[in-house]
N, C-alpha and C positions, 0 to 999 in steps of 0.2 A: 589444668594443664596449660602452660604457656605456649605461644606459637613456636618458639624455638625448640621446645622439647619434643614436639611431634616429629621432628626430622631426624631423630635417632631412635633406633630400635635395638633392644638387647637381643643377644642370641637366644632364641626361644623356639618352642614348637608352634607351628602355625598349621591351620588347615590348608592354606594356599599361599604360595609365594608368587607374586606377579613380577616378572622381569621386564622392566621398561616403565618409566614414570611419565610417559606421554599421556595425551588425552584418553586414548583407548585403554591404556594400562590403568589409569586412574578410574575409568568407568568400570573396568573389571573388578577392581578392588571395592568400589562402592556397591556394586551389585552383590558381590559375595558377602560383604559385611552386613548388608541389609537382610541377608538370609541367615544371619547368626554365625557366620564363619569367621575364624580368626585369620586375618590377612596381613601380609607384609609386602610392600612394594620396594623393589630394589632397582637402582640404576647406576650405570658407570659414570654418569654426569649429573647435571643439575636437574631440578624439577622441570618437566617438559623441555628436556635438553634440546630437541630438534628446533623448537620454537625460539629458543635462545639464539640459535644459529641462523635464523631466518634474517633476511634483509631488514634494515631499520625501516619502521613504518610500513612494512609490507602489508598489503591489503589481501585478506582472504577472499577466495572466490565464493565462499558460502555466506549466507546470512546468519545472524547470531543464533537463532533457534536451532539451526542445524549443527551447531558446535557445542550445544549444551550437553552436560552430563549430570547424572544424578538428580534430575529434576530442578536444578538450580537455574534460575533465569540468568541470561547473559546480558547485563546492562551495558549499553554503549549508545552513543549518539550518532554512530556511523551505520549506514545501511549495510555495509560489509565491514566487519571488524578489522582493526589493524593488529599487527603482531603484538604491540604493547597492550592492547585491550585483552587479548587472549592470555598473555603471560599473567596479567593481574587476575583475570577470571579464574584460571585453573589453580593459581596459588590460593585464592580465597576459598575455593571448593575444598582443596586439600586441608586447609586450616580449619574450616568449619566442621569438617568430618573427623578431625584429629586422626587422619590416616597415619598408620605406622610406615615410615619411610626410612630407607637406608640409601642415601645419595652419595655419589662419588665413590662407589664400591663396585668393582668389576666382578662379574660372575665368571668363574673359570671352568666349572664342570658340574655335572649332576650325578650323584651316586645314589644307590639304593633301588628300591622297588616301589610300585604304587602303594600309597598309604604310609610309606616309610622312606621318603626321599631326603637327601641331604644336598642342599644347594651350597656348593663350595665357592667361596669368594676369596679375593686377595686379602681379606681381613678376618676370615673365619668360616664358620659353617652355620647354615640355617636349616633346621629340620622342618619338613612340610609333608603333608599327605599328598598334595597335588601342586602342580606348577603350571602357570600361565605365561606364555611368552608373547609379549606385545612390544617388540623392539623396533618396529618400523623399518626404515631403510635409509634415513637421511645421514647417518653417521659414516657411511662407506661410499665415497664417490667412485664413479667409473673413471679411473685414471687413464690418462693418455699413455700409450705404450710407445713413446718416442724419446730420443735423447733430449735432456733438458726439461722433462716434464715435472721434475721436482725442484726446480730452481726457486729461490726465495720469492721472486716476483710473479710466480705462477700460483694461482689460487683456484680451488675447486668450489669455493663458496664466495658469494658476492654479498657485501654488507651495505655499502653506500658509495656514492660517486665523488664525494667532495674532495678527497685527496688526489684526484686525478685531473684537476683543472689544467688545461694546456698540455696534457701528456698524451702520448700515443698508447691506446689501449686496444688489444685484440680480444674479442669475445668469441669463443668457440661454442657453437650450438645453435639450434633454431627453434627451440620450444619456449614455453612461457618464461622460464628463468632467464634465458639468454636474451629474449626479446625485451623484457622489462629492464634488464641491466643495460642493454645497448641504448635504450631510450633515455633512461636516467642519466647515463654517462654523457651522452651527447648534449643533453640539456644543461648539464653542469659544466660544460666547456671542454670536455675531453674530445680527442680526435679518435673516432671509433671505426674499427674495421671488424665486420662480422664474418666469421668463417663458418660456412654451412656445408655439411657433407652431402646433403640432398640437393635436388634441383630447385627447391623453393622453400619459403618459410612454411613450417609445418602447419597443416590444416588444424591441428589440435591446439594451436595458440588461440587464446580466448578471443571472441569475436570483436571486443572493443580494443584489443591490443594489436591484433594482426594488421588491420588497415593502417593504424598509426605507424607501425614499423615499416610497412611497405611504402607508405608515402614519404617517410624520412629517407628511405633508400632512393626512391625515385627522384627526390629533389637534391640528392647528393650530400646530405648532411651525414649520413652513415654510408660508408663503403661496404658493400656486401660481395663476397666471393662464394658462388654456389658450385656444387659438384667439386668441392675442394677438400683436400685432406692435409692435415698437419704432418710434416716430415720430421722437423726438429725445432727446438727452441734454444736460443742462446740468450745471453744477458741483455741484448739490445734488439733482438729481432725474432721473428717466427718464420721458418721456412715452410712453404706450402707448395702443394702440387695442384695446379688448376687445369682445366681442359686446354688452356693455351700453353701450358708448360709450367716450370718452376717459377716461383716468385719469392721475394724476400720482403716481409712486412716489418716496418719499424714497430717496436713494442717495448714501452717502458713498463707496462703491466699486462698480464695475460689472465683472463678469466675463462677457465675451461669448464663451462657449465654443461657438462655432458651427461648429467643424470647421476643417480645413486642406486645402491643395491642393498639388500639385506646383509646382515653380518653372518655369512654362511659358516665362518669358522666357529662362531658361538653356537649356532644351531647344531652343527656337527658335534661340538663338545657336549651338547645336551642330549645327544643320541637321536636327533631327528634326521631322517633320511630325506631324499629329494626325488621327485618324479623325473622320469626321463622325457621331459618336454622342453620346449624352447624357453619357457619361463623359469625352469628349474624350481618348480613349486615345492615347498615343504610338504611332505606326505601328511595328509590329514583327512579326516572324515568331514566333508562339507556340511553335513547336518549337525554334527556335534562339536566340530573343530578340535577333536582329540587327534593327536598325531600318532605315528607308528609306535611311539613309546607310550604305553598305557599310563594314563594319569597325567600326561603332559599335553597341554593345549596351546594352540596359537590363536592370536586375535589381532585384528586390524590389518594394516597394509602388508605385514610380513606374510600373511596367508597367500598373497599373490606371487610371491617370489620376485622375479625380475619384472613382472607385470605390475609395476608400482602404481599404475593409474587405475587399478581395479577397485581398490578399497581406499576410502578416505575416512576422516573423523566421522562424518555424518552417517555413513553406512557401516563403518566399523564398530560404532556404538552397539549395534545389534548383536555383535558377537559376545559382548559382555553379558547380556541377559541370558543368552543361550548357554554359555559356559557356566554361569552361576547356577542356572537351573540344573545342569548336569552334575555339578559338584554337590549340590544340595541332595540330589537323588542318591548319588553313590555314598555320600556321607551317612545318610539316614538308613541305607540298606544294611 
């Protein structure tokens, strides 16, 4: 079987369909496959689609061994792997395992009952005994609810700084993504204003990034406005409300790095309900990861709902083994 043919799967019966071709989704498929189950992985985008959307040369906070799946070593000469290292690694794992993948195919609904489900997609139907949802959270940004929030020069994803040399850039947010973007932009020659809703840079910013950002603010290279909210965005400026009153900030580009959330519309379409908590956590058994809909499981970051910092690749991998063991047990029963 050639590398190209593994990325297309026929409409067929599977023991499990994994929705989400990220690292945790791939780990779920590997664990299930190794227990003799027929598995298909489906994703509305590319293989490890979230990683494709990460900033160029982004450095992971984890070391290589914590990102490994399926027992495959993660070769890299970096202490902490880069985005490009991870893209190559997960592609190689999927290729080596000949995983059955259906990419760029959006899931629309889930019909049927446990043992006889039909995953309905924009291209057809896949029958499966069980379903694993490992969709993460990076595809749905927390959008600003202000006029101009969807203008062409406003982005909720940051890629790289090089197009912004000599331009005025407003970065909204105060956590890791916003901090790293502001630092890269100013070092690439942009004029950066950081808008922070809180009174200070978040304590959750990594210990080697936070002091760098604070020092750049202190020396005046980055202008920072704290306890400040965005009121409106126009083609050339951002209107904000500061403790001293309204201000107008010049803005050729705006990066609203205000976080991301699970695709709740998809989860609802799959019949998954949500707890009445602040995080709007998908209803599931924390021991088995089975949701309120029997035979449907959640894995990885999506388990935490809006609490997107609860699960990462390194601890989400544990879900794969637990769920695969559950599927093996119920399949054998």
